[in-house]
N, C-alpha and C positions, 0 to 999 in steps of 0.2 A: 365683417369679422370683429369680434370684441377684443379690445386691447387688454393686456395682462393686468394692469392696475384696476380697471373696471371689473374684471373677473374676480380678482381677489376681494375687492370691496363687496361684490354681490354675495360671495360665499361667506364673508364675515357677517354681513347683515342677515343672511339666511340663518346663521347660527346664533343670532341675537347677541353678538359681541360688540361692545363699544370699542372705539378706537383707543380710548384710555386703557381698557382691559388688555388689548393686544400690546400696547405700548409698555405697560408695566410687566407683562409676562415675558416679552422679548428684550426688555431693557433698551428699547429704541424710542426716540422722540416721536411724538404725535406728528410733528412737522414732517419728519422723514417718511412716516407711514402715509400721511396725506399726499405727499409728493408722489409716492409710488402709486397710490390709488388713482391719482389724477394723471398718471403717465407723464409726469413732469420731472424729468431726470436732469434738468439743466442746473439745478443747485445741489445735486447729490454728488458724492465722490464717484469718480469714474472707475470702470473696470471691476475688479474682483470684489470691492467693498459693496457696491450696489448689488451685484449678483448674490453675495452672501446675505444681504438683507432680504432680498426677494426669496431666496432659498429658505431662510429662517421663517419668514412669514408663511410661505407655502406649507412647510412642515407643521407649523403651529395650527394651521387650518386642516391638517390631515390630508393634504394634497400631495400628489407625486411631484416633489421638488424638482427632479431632473426634467420632467415634462414641462413644468412651468418655466424653468430657466430657458429651455430650448425655444419656447414661444417668444 
């Protein structure tokens, strides 16, 4: 089973979007987005902040954010 970060990265790349583009549109650092894509949550804020970042990223990619957060 694919982890959520890898799935978001795959969709981003499929849509020919750079990490910088996503970063600028969401006003989130590329470091934070890379951490999510690498499923490395050790240096990210815990709880609702990280969930909000993932939700924003999913919405930006036109994905079902509720489903993504549940994964």
